[in-house]
N, C-alpha and C positions, 0 to 999 in steps of 0.2 A: 780410567783416570790416568793423567799424565802431566809431567812438567813440560815446559817449553823453554828452549834456550836459543838465543840469537848471539852469534859470535862474529863480530866484524862484518855484519851484513851490509852490503851496498847494492844499490840499484841505479843503473844508468839507462837513460833513454837517449841513444845517440851520444852526443857530447854533453848532455844535461845530466848532472848528478842529482838524483832525487832523494835517495837514502844514502847518507854520508858516513857509514861506518857505525852501526848500532850494535851495542852489546847489552844484553838483557837476560835476566833469569826470572822465569815465572814458575812459581811453585805449584805442585799438584793441588787441585781444588781451589786455587786462588782465583779471585775475580779482579782482573786488571783492566783498566780503562786507558786507551790511547786518546789523548785530547790535545787540541791545538788549533790554531787558526787555519783557514782554508789554504791549501797548498803546502802544508807542513810535512806531508808524507805519511800521515797516519793510515789512510785507506790503502796506500801502496804497501805499507809494511804488513797490514793484515792480509792482503792478497799474496804477498810473498809467503806468509805462513801457510795460507790455504793451498798454495801451489798454482794459483791463477796467474802468477808472474814468476819468472825465473830470476834468482839473485845473480847479480853481476860478480859478486865476491862474497866470501864468508860462508858460515854454516848455519843451518836451521835444524834444530833437533827437537823432536816430539817424542816423549816417552822413552828417552834414551837412544832413539834411532835418528841418524842424520837422514833428512828427508829431501834434500836438495834435488835429487834425481827421481823422486817418486811422483807419480801422477796424483792429482788431488783425490781421486777415488780410493787410493791406497793409503792415505795419511790418517784415516779414521778420525776425520773431523766433520763437523756439521756447521753450515753457515746460514745465518739469517740476514737477508739483504734489506736495503732500504725499500726496494720495490718488493712487494709480497711474492711476486712470481707464482701465483696460483693458476691452475688450469681452470678456466671459467666453466667448461662443460662437465667437470668432475665434482662430485659431492665433497664435503669436508673430509669424510672418512677416506675417500679414494685419494684426495690430495695428500693427506697425511701419510698414507701407506704407499704412495707411488714409488719412493726409493726402495722400500722393502720388496715390492713386487718385482722391481728391476733386478734386485739381488736374488730373486727366486726363493724367498723364504716361504715356508708353509703358510697356507691361508689362515690356519688357526693361530699361528704365532703373530701374523700381521694384525689380525683382529684383536688379539690380547694387548699388543703394544699400543695400537691406536686407541683402544678404549681406556687404557691406563693413562695415556697422555691427555686424552680428552677430559677425563675426570680431574686431573691435576690442573688443567687450564680452564675449567668451567665450560667446556664445549660439548659435554655429553648429550645435551638436548639439540645440538646443531649439526650432528654428524650427517644427516640426510639433506642438508641444505647445500646450495651451490654458492660460490663466492659473491655473486651478484646480489644475494639476499642477506649479506652480512654487512655490519658496520666496519669502519676502518680498523677499530680496535680488535674486533673479532677476527678480521682477516689476518692481522699481525699475529694473533694468538695461534691461528691455524699454521702460519709460517713457522712459528716457534715449535708447534706440535710436530710438524714434519721433521724438524731437526731432532727433537727429543726421542722420537721413536727409533732413530738409528742407533741410540745408545753410544754416542761417540766418545772419544778420549777428550776432545776439546770442542767447546762451542765458540764460534766466531760470530760476532754481531757487527754489521756494518751500518751504522746510523739507522737502526730499525725504527726509530720513533719520528723521523723527520717528516713523514707524510701525515702525521696525526695533529689534531688541534691541541691547544694547551691543556685542556682538561683531560683528554684521552692520554696525552703524553704522561701526565702525572700518574694516571691509573695503570697504564701498561708498564711504566717504570717500576711501580710497586710490585706488579706481577712478576717482572723479570727478577727482581731481588728475591722475592718469595720462592720463585722457581729454583734459583741457585741454592738457596738454603735447603731445598728439598732434595735436589739431585746431586749437589756437591761435586759437580764436574768443573774442571778448569774452564774458565771463560775469559775471552778477550773481546773487549767491546770498544768500538770506535765512535766518537762523537765530537762535534765542535762545541757542544753545550757544556760549559763548566759546571752548571748545576747538576746535570745528569752525572757527570764524572764524580762530583763530590758525594752525591747521595748513593751511588751504586758501588763504588770501587772499594776493594780492600787496599789496593795501591793504584796510584795514578802515574802514568808515564806522560809527561808533558813534552811535546815535540815542537821544534821550530826549525824551519828550513832544512828538514831532513836529519836533524840531530836531536838527541835527547837532552833537554835542558835540566830536568830534575825528575827523579823517581822517588816516590814515598807515599805514605798514607795521606788521605785528604787533610787531616789535621796538620801533618808536617808541612805540606805545601802551603797551607793557609797561614800557619804561625811562623814558619821558618823558611821563607822563600830564599833561594840561593842568589837570585838577582832580580833586577827591576822588572824584567819581562814576566817572570813567574808571579811576582807580587801583583802585577797589574792584570794578569790573566785570570788568576784564581781569586774568587770573591765577588759577590754581587750585592750592592754596587761596588765598583772597582776602587782600589786603593787610591787615595789622593797623593800626588807627588808635588813637592815644593822645592825649588832650587834654594840651596843654602850653602854656608861655608862652615868647615870644621876648624875651630881655633882651640887647640889643646884638647880639653875635655868638654868643650861647649859647642853646640850647634847654633849658629847665628843666622837668624832670619830678620827681616825688617821689623824692628820694634820688639824683638824677643831674643833671649839668649837661653837656650835650653841646656841644662847640665846633662852630660852623657859620659859619666866616668868609665863606662865599659870600653870607650874608644880612646882613652887616654894613652894606652900602650902604643898606639900607632905613631904618635909623635908628628910634629909638623902641622901645617895648615893646608887646606885645599878645598876645592869645590866638591860638594856632595849633593845628594838629593835626599830630602827627608820624605819618608812615606808614612802615612797614617790612614787607617781605615775609617770610613764614615761613622761606624758604630763606636769607635774609640775616641771620638771627640765628645766630651761631656758638655751639657748645657745647663743653664740656670743654677739651682742649688747644688746639683751634682758636680758642677765645675769647682766648687770649693773643696772637693776631696783632693784635688791635684795640688802640687806645690805651686807657690805663687808664680814662679818663673814660667810655668806651663799654661798660665791663664791669659786670656786675651778677649777683646771685644770685636765684634764684627756685625755687619748689617745683613739681614736676611734678604736674599734676592728672589730667585724663583723658588716657590714652595710647592711641593708635590704631595698632597695629602693621600695617605694610603690606609685610612681607617684607624688602626691602632698605632700607627707611626707616621712619620712624615720625612721626606727627603728635602733638605733645604740647601740651596746653593748660596754660598757666600764667597768672600775673598780673604786670602791671607797673603800679604805682601804682593798684591796685584795678581795673584794666581787664583783661579777658580778652585774652590774646595767644597766638597759635598759633605753634609752632616746628616746623620741618621738620628732622628729624635723619636724616642719611644713615648707613647702616650697619646691621648685623644685631643689634647689641647695643643693646637698647632699655631706657630707664629704667623704673622702676616708679612708680606713683602714690605721692606723698608723698616721693619722693627729691629731695634738694636738687641743683640744677643750677647750674653755672657757665656763664654766657651772656655774649654781647657782641653789639652791633649793628655791622654792617659800616658804617663811617662814610661810605663812598662810595655807599651805597645807601639812605641816609636821605632820605625825601621830607618836605617841609614844606608844609602847606596853610593858607591864611588861615582863621582860626577862624570868620569870618562867611560869606564868599562861597564857601569851599572851593577857590578858585583856587590853583594851585601857585605857590609862591614861589621855587622853584629856577630 
């Protein structure tokens, strides 16, 4: 078991700066997810921790030891890749035990570890099969088993579910979370999928352009985003953004003036962006729970029925706004809706910098 620390870590490829000074502390046994859009540097950061890339500056510490000059094999980490990287001519058992045989562990110890990992992952009946006879989910479990048997200080996962279909992703995601609860080893997981990040992480590290935008629990990033980028990235469907003006303690939109006393201390007026999540816009009788100033009417545009709920596209002040309606009775396109914004869930961002003003 081990903590992981990054201090001023930077990575340059020629004149291109990919990681731009990252400071991060990951506690022992914590499950941390690196998430962000393509090209943000999350996989590069993972490769730096693994030793597959050399840091241009800064220190990487695993278990209290600075590992910048250590080879990957000496860092006592195990990595699960997006590509399963299984040997097609070897059985599941031999694939899982390959690293242990390379380390010249006794045969009895290898068999014990392989069987223990196979029992944990539901692979006990598949040990004599070859990868070609396995499903995608089973292959990914074999790849995880190969990492588990090494008994590492840190698990590294590099988008391990990208090659699986939607149903298998959900299944294997649950297995990964269950696995971490059993083995309680420090884990760092990279994904571009914010749903994976929200469901798996103890803490999320949200990256953009090689920098950390925010670190916190999934709830903290969802409820208290530090800026518009975080607010728009975390949450599905994404947060709605509406251009507005701040006048004293009121947010002014076309046809609406929303009281916002929490911002009265700022003083002065200025352009802001109002943020509201689709599920925080109430409809029908529920809209009467909101103050009168927060109520409005709109016309349903595109309606996306999803069984027990529906996503409805409408407009507020000429801006497209998505509303999430719970229930099996869905409106039709062109129907007039009575709506209201939950005043407790309104976010306000500076119009120029995008920084949260709440």
